C-alpha positions as CSV (number, residue, x, y, z in Angstrom):
1,M,144.2,169.7,-150.7
2,L,146.7,171.5,-148.5
3,V,145.6,172.9,-145.2
4,R,147.8,175.5,-143.4
5,A,145.1,176.9,-141.1
6,V,141.6,176.3,-139.8
7,L,138.9,178.9,-139.4
8,F,135.7,177.6,-137.0
9,D,132.2,178.7,-136.4
10,V,131.4,179.1,-132.8
11,D,128.0,178.4,-132.1
12,D,127.0,174.8,-132.4
13,T,130.2,174.1,-134.1
14,L,132.7,174.6,-131.2
15,V,130.3,175.6,-128.4
16,D,127.1,173.6,-127.7
17,L,125.0,176.7,-127.6
18,A,121.6,174.7,-128.4
19,G,122.3,172.7,-125.2
20,A,122.9,175.8,-123.1
21,Q,119.8,177.7,-124.6
22,Q,117.4,174.7,-124.0
23,V,118.5,174.9,-120.2
24,A,118.2,178.6,-120.0
25,F,114.8,178.5,-121.7
26,R,113.2,176.2,-119.2
27,Q,115.0,177.9,-116.1
28,Q,113.5,181.2,-117.2
29,L,110.1,180.4,-118.4
30,T,109.7,178.6,-115.1
31,A,110.8,181.9,-113.2
32,Q,108.0,183.8,-115.0
33,F,105.3,181.4,-115.2
34,G,106.0,178.5,-112.5
35,D,107.0,175.1,-112.5
36,Q,103.6,173.9,-114.0
37,V,104.6,175.0,-117.4
38,L,107.3,172.4,-117.6
39,S,104.7,169.8,-117.7
40,H,102.8,171.4,-120.8
41,P,102.5,168.8,-123.5
42,A,103.8,171.4,-126.1
43,M,107.0,172.2,-124.0
44,P,109.4,170.3,-126.5
45,V,108.0,172.2,-129.5
46,A,108.3,175.5,-127.6
47,A,111.7,174.7,-126.8
48,E,112.8,173.8,-130.1
49,S,111.1,176.7,-131.6
50,F,113.0,179.1,-129.4
51,V,116.3,177.3,-130.1
52,H,116.1,176.7,-133.6
53,D,114.4,180.0,-134.4
54,P,112.0,179.2,-137.6
55,Q,111.4,182.9,-138.3
56,D,114.9,183.6,-138.6
57,Y,114.8,186.3,-136.0
58,Y,118.7,186.0,-135.2
59,N,119.5,186.4,-139.0
60,S,117.4,189.7,-138.5
61,Y,119.7,190.7,-135.9
62,I,123.0,190.1,-137.5
63,N,121.7,191.9,-140.7
64,G,120.7,194.9,-138.5
65,H,117.1,194.9,-138.6
66,L,116.6,193.7,-134.9
67,S,118.6,194.2,-131.8
68,F,120.2,191.4,-129.9
69,A,117.4,191.6,-127.1
70,E,114.7,192.2,-129.5
71,Q,115.4,188.8,-131.5
72,R,115.4,187.0,-128.3
73,L,112.2,188.4,-127.0
74,C,110.5,187.8,-130.4
75,R,111.5,184.2,-130.2
76,V,110.3,183.8,-126.4
77,R,107.0,185.4,-127.5
78,D,106.6,182.9,-130.1
79,A,107.4,180.1,-127.8
80,M,104.7,181.5,-125.3
81,E,102.2,181.5,-128.1
82,I,102.9,178.0,-128.7
83,L,102.3,177.1,-124.8
84,Q,99.3,179.5,-124.9
85,L,100.8,181.7,-122.2
86,S,99.2,185.2,-122.0
87,G,101.2,188.3,-121.5
88,Q,104.6,189.7,-122.6
89,P,108.3,188.4,-121.6
90,D,109.8,189.7,-118.6
91,D,112.6,191.9,-119.9
92,E,114.7,191.4,-116.9
93,L,114.3,187.7,-116.7
94,W,114.9,187.3,-120.5
95,I,117.5,189.8,-121.3
96,V,119.8,190.0,-118.1
97,G,118.7,186.8,-116.4
98,Y,118.9,184.4,-119.4
99,E,122.4,185.8,-120.3
100,E,123.3,185.0,-117.0
101,V,122.1,181.2,-116.8
102,V,123.0,180.5,-120.6
103,S,126.5,181.7,-120.1
104,Q,127.2,179.5,-117.2
105,H,126.4,176.4,-119.6
106,W,128.4,177.3,-122.5
107,A,130.4,174.1,-123.0
108,P,132.4,172.9,-126.1
109,F,131.4,169.5,-127.7
110,D,133.7,166.6,-126.7
111,D,135.2,166.3,-130.0
112,V,136.4,169.9,-129.7
113,P,139.2,169.8,-127.2
114,P,140.9,166.7,-129.1
115,L,141.0,168.4,-132.3
116,L,142.3,171.7,-131.0
117,A,145.0,169.7,-129.3
118,A,145.9,167.9,-132.5
119,L,146.0,171.3,-134.5
120,D,148.4,172.7,-131.9
121,E,150.7,169.4,-132.2
122,L,150.8,169.8,-135.9
123,G,151.5,173.7,-135.6
124,I,148.3,174.5,-137.7
125,A,147.2,177.9,-136.7
126,Y,143.3,178.4,-136.1
127,G,140.7,181.0,-135.2
128,A,137.0,181.7,-135.5
129,A,134.7,183.6,-138.0
130,T,131.2,184.0,-136.2
131,N,128.0,185.8,-136.8
132,N,128.0,187.9,-133.8
133,V,130.1,190.9,-132.3
134,T,133.7,189.7,-131.7
135,D,133.8,190.6,-127.8
136,Y,130.7,188.3,-127.1
137,Q,131.9,185.6,-129.3
138,A,135.4,185.7,-127.6
139,H,133.9,185.9,-124.0
140,K,132.0,182.8,-125.1
141,L,134.8,180.9,-126.2
142,E,136.7,181.7,-123.0
143,Q,133.8,180.8,-120.8
144,A,133.8,177.4,-122.7
145,G,137.4,176.9,-122.0
146,L,138.5,177.7,-125.5
147,P,140.5,181.0,-125.7
148,F,141.3,181.9,-129.4
149,D,143.8,184.3,-130.1
150,V,141.8,185.2,-133.4
151,V,138.3,185.9,-133.3
152,I,136.5,187.5,-136.2
153,G,132.9,188.9,-135.6
154,T,130.5,190.9,-137.9
155,D,131.7,194.2,-136.3
156,V,135.1,193.6,-137.7
157,T,134.0,193.4,-141.3
158,G,130.6,194.9,-141.2
159,K,129.1,191.9,-143.3
160,P,128.2,188.5,-141.7
161,K,128.8,185.3,-143.1
162,P,128.1,184.1,-145.9
163,H,129.7,187.3,-147.2
164,A,133.2,186.4,-148.5
165,L,134.9,189.3,-146.2
166,M,134.3,187.3,-143.3
167,F,136.3,184.3,-144.6
168,L,138.8,186.3,-146.3
169,E,139.6,188.5,-143.4
170,G,139.9,185.2,-141.1
171,A,142.3,183.9,-143.7
172,N,144.3,187.2,-143.4
173,R,144.4,187.1,-139.8
174,L,145.9,183.8,-139.8
175,N,148.3,184.5,-142.3
176,T,147.3,182.0,-144.9
177,D,146.2,181.8,-148.4
178,P,142.4,181.2,-148.6
179,A,142.8,178.3,-150.6
180,Q,144.8,176.7,-147.8
181,T,142.3,177.7,-145.1
182,L,139.8,175.1,-144.1
183,M,136.5,176.6,-142.7
184,I,134.7,174.2,-140.3
185,G,131.0,175.3,-139.5
186,D,127.3,173.8,-138.9
187,D,125.3,175.8,-141.4
188,I,124.9,174.8,-144.6
189,I,124.4,178.7,-146.3
190,N,126.6,180.8,-143.9
191,D,129.2,178.2,-143.5
192,G,129.3,175.7,-146.1
193,L,128.4,177.6,-149.3
194,G,129.7,180.7,-147.9
195,A,133.3,179.3,-147.3
196,R,133.4,177.5,-150.7
197,D,132.4,180.4,-152.8
198,A,134.9,182.6,-150.9
199,G,137.5,180.3,-151.8
200,L,138.3,178.3,-148.9
201,I,138.2,174.6,-148.4
202,S,134.8,174.0,-146.8
203,L,133.7,171.5,-144.1
204,L,130.5,171.2,-142.3
205,V,130.2,169.2,-139.1
206,D,126.8,167.3,-139.1
207,R,126.4,165.6,-135.9
208,D,122.7,164.8,-136.1
209,N,123.3,163.7,-139.9
210,T,120.7,166.1,-141.1
211,L,122.5,168.1,-143.6
212,A,122.5,167.7,-147.2
213,D,125.3,166.7,-149.3
214,L,126.9,169.6,-151.2
215,D,129.2,169.9,-154.2
216,R,133.0,170.7,-153.1
217,V,132.0,171.1,-149.4
218,F,133.1,168.1,-147.1
219,K,131.0,166.7,-144.3
220,V,131.9,164.8,-141.1
221,R,129.7,163.6,-138.3
222,S,132.2,164.3,-135.7
223,L,135.3,166.7,-135.4
224,S,137.3,163.8,-134.7
225,D,136.9,162.7,-138.1
226,V,138.5,165.9,-139.7
227,L,142.2,164.9,-139.7
228,H,141.5,161.6,-141.2
229,I,139.9,163.1,-144.4
230,D,141.8,161.5,-147.1
231,A,141.5,164.6,-149.4
232,L,143.1,166.8,-147.0
233,S,146.6,167.2,-146.0
234,F,147.5,169.3,-142.9
235,D,150.9,171.0,-143.1
236,N,152.2,174.2,-141.2
237,Q,154.9,175.0,-143.4
238,R,154.9,178.3,-144.9
239,I,156.0,178.9,-148.6
């Protein structure tokens, strides 16, 4: 398969958002409830619940059912319930304060800069298609030291991934055929199946080796493996 451009998911594909969220969650929880909360035996479970969002509050946000602040507060409340903490999340701490902390810890995975450098050397255009608003995600990439020229958020298409519009708009802005555009993400449905069904070449990065194998979806443990997939040929020449 010929690859002439690459689209990336942002959160937990390029930027280690989960790691930043773990830090910010513990810091803000301590700010509201004191240092003793960190020794609670259920703390690891509460932190995982907040970060991985088993109730899909974030998807409710991107589909217009909750605000960005509301989805975060819902996740905090669920974590507080696990920790048997009474009361409500402090809005100032969890909306404004949390954002200040988490943004200081946005950082790329170690395998990201080498891949982007290699794509630059090959002359392969790349951009991001992400399930959040464009300006926020572009700022996140800049904070992580990954300024992208092309970032497509849900406010651009009005439809979040896995809707085909996100992927097709990405290919359009990269001036490439969808069939020659590689989409790299970490979510089976939003990235893997969404890109495949939209006609792009689909690839999942599975750093923890937890994702199922899918038909016509490539999978790697590290982004350092992307350029070494035998079935993919990277070429920047335009027809």
